[in-house]
Structure formats: structure tokens, C-alpha cells
C-alpha angles and dihedrals in degrees: 000000000000113000114250093239093053091048091053091049092050092049091051091050091049091050090051092052092049091049092048091048091050089051100047098034093089089052093054090042089058095045095098088061092052095099091059094078096053088045090055090049091049091050090051092047092055088081086075097043121101118261116240125183116207113207111198123207101167123248132138092312085069094038133113134205135207093248139011090259094053104113096152129034093038128137115258127211099027105124123072121235092257091061093046091052095044089058088069107051089165089075090081089067094061106029148007098251127197126175138214128187103223097164135355106207143116102257095242084073094059114132136192088255089055091051091053093047093052094044095049091050092049092051091048092051096045090051088066113093092217094059115088098185147328130247119195122200108211143163113264096230094079102008090114091057095049091045093052092046090053090045087062101041109031109107101205138076091219114115120275115185127182118204136182142157138240093211129047124252092256096057121110088236100037109170097190098091097052091042090053092047090051092047092054089046089056093045094053094048117103087213089067094062114112096008096111128239114331139196121220123200136132093010089300130121114212134184115243093230097051106037126096138171109253105173133046095224113358117121087226092055098127115083138160100216098190103038113010131226128329089227148295140271118231124177091345096308124110119224116198123201103173145003134239104246101203121096117265147162110357092018098060129094096226120113119183098173094110099024116119097173141013128231115267111257121172134192121230116194123224120221141145116292093011122156137211093254098098095045091048089050096055091047089053088048091060105264114171092192137018127205108205108206093206132192119260109343093007093286121179116214122238088246093059102032095084090053092051090049092049091049092053090052087057090055098261112141112233117206123185117216128159134246089210094094100229142041137050123293107232116232112228090006113124090341125061097232096168092052094045094040091234127146132218131226099228101216098329114125116237096264093051092042086058091055094052094043091052091053093041090056090057086064106034147349093211109119094208091055091044091051090054089054090059091054092044102045 
């Protein structure tokens, strides 16, 4: 038998538990609704958050694959901007984000018309006082070309950040969402103002002028061979370590406001046993400028040199770059640039040299002035 005193104590304890349960039950019953209040506060706080516009152009970041392990051989530019943004709900904690679908293409299909369309929209948005910055989702194949073009024609010091992905949205290890979050983090930072157009991938911040794609599929594909990264993003905060010293954005002479097309500039690749046929062909096709991606220090072979000389006599601007991937091309080094009236690309790779030469030709055909542009920008 249970002693009477113990029974009374147990009954009192049971009564206390019942009373406590009756008191706190409504609280626990409401617990699933607990997140509503912070969500309301967050929504109210967004009035004070910066405003970022995401311009979508397609690319792998909007791509899909057949399976979750498809990291190559996927289809790029499938998802609309709304889907790309909704994959990163954390964005609402750092910015008021809106999206626009400017293009929907894999970036190897980028055209001069596409460059102008993006740039004009960026300038229009940044002219608005309520827009803090612009983020552009873009395929990685030509992201460096679009970024450098914008670096030369955007007329604002507000942040412009291009972002892409090396793996499609459906992959187990999709990098698009974190890259987009980092890009917006860079765009909202006051430290990003005045630093020119940037590229954000793999937690790295890169300058538009100096960054190039170096691997077909590696997550660490973007490198700046001569100068390195501008900085890194960690836990949603950008850390800058250096600046890009060449003039950009508001300090350039290029104005695209009334431009409807860009001059035709083509790239001709240098290699052993090449002939003049390709260079002659692009001249016949109407090229106003030719970037020769020469071997070594931008050298032009004896087989092709007569064609380049003939093209210059016809008014075509000849610019020597290098296929090497890094380093300056020496003016009047192995080639007699003064005698031939050719120009050199400094350390711009062929694809970026093409961008600057196109814009330069909208201002002047004078080779001395064009050469100065390559040392200035």
C-alpha cells in the first residue's frame, strides 16, 4: 500500500502538472505561427533596405539538366528571372530585389545588339535615385566581355555586378544561388561604389577588365592572371584588398546613348603554318578593325604580315594582342608597329581588346588616339 502522505503529495503534483499544461497549452498551440511576427517586422524593415534590380540574360545560372548529377551537357537559359530569384529567399534580408528579363540566351550567343541593350538598360536604371545598384545574371562563356563593355560605357559609380554559375540550377551542387546572394551582397555594399563593374563567382570578386575564364568546367574558372582578385565575399560581406587602376565608367569618353550599332571588329588567331586567307576574309566581310591574337608577344607570322599591311592601307585598324593569356604586348618589339601603323593591346586579351577597339572606333580612326585608349582603359 502507498502511504497516505505520499498519495496526497503525488495527487498535488499531478494537479500542478495539469494546471501548468492548461496554462501553457495555448502558447504551444500557437508556436507554429511564431515566425509570422518576425516576418512582418522584416517586411516593414525592407523600406530601409537598398533597392537592387536583377537583369537576367540567361546562361547556366538559369539552366537545367536531365538529372541532378548533370553538370555538363545541360541546357542553358531555361528558367525565367522570377525562378532564379525565388531560389534565394535570403535575398529579402539584404535588399529589396526586383527582376527583369532582358535576354534569355546562352552567352555564346551574345551579340553587339545585346551588349547595347543591356548597357542602355543599366544606365537608365542607375540614373534613378531609388536604385542602389544592378546585378546581371549572365552565362560565363562571354561574361568577361559584357562586363568589360559595361565597365567602359556605364555612366554611374553605383555598383554593377555580373554573376553566373558553372553548374545548372538542377545540379546537386548548383552554385548559382550562393553566387547570386554574394553578387547582391556586393551590390548593396557602400564599399563597392566607384570600383567599376565587377564579376562575382566562387566567393571571389573580380574586376571586369582583368578577369577571364580559364577552365571549361571548374568552379574556380575565373582568374585574373596578371593582378589577382579585387577581394572575396564571406558570410555575405565583401572584403576588398585592391583597386583596378585603369579608368572606367564615369571617367571614360564613350557614349552609347544614341548608338544603334557598333563597328565590326573581328579576331584572327595566330598559329604555326597559318595563312592570310582568314584575315583577307574578314576584311572582305567589312571589318573596320582586326584583333590579331598573335603567338608569344603578339607576333604576326611572315605569311600573314603582308595581309595585315594591305588591310591597314585600306583603312582597317590592325591591333596586336596575344593568345598567351597574360602579360603586356610590347609596342615596336618584334613587330615594327610605328612603320606599319599598327596598335597593341597592352595586356588585354583578344576578346577584351575587341571590345575596346569597337568602342574606340566610335570615337576616332586615328591610330595614335586609339593606342592611348589601350594604355588608359
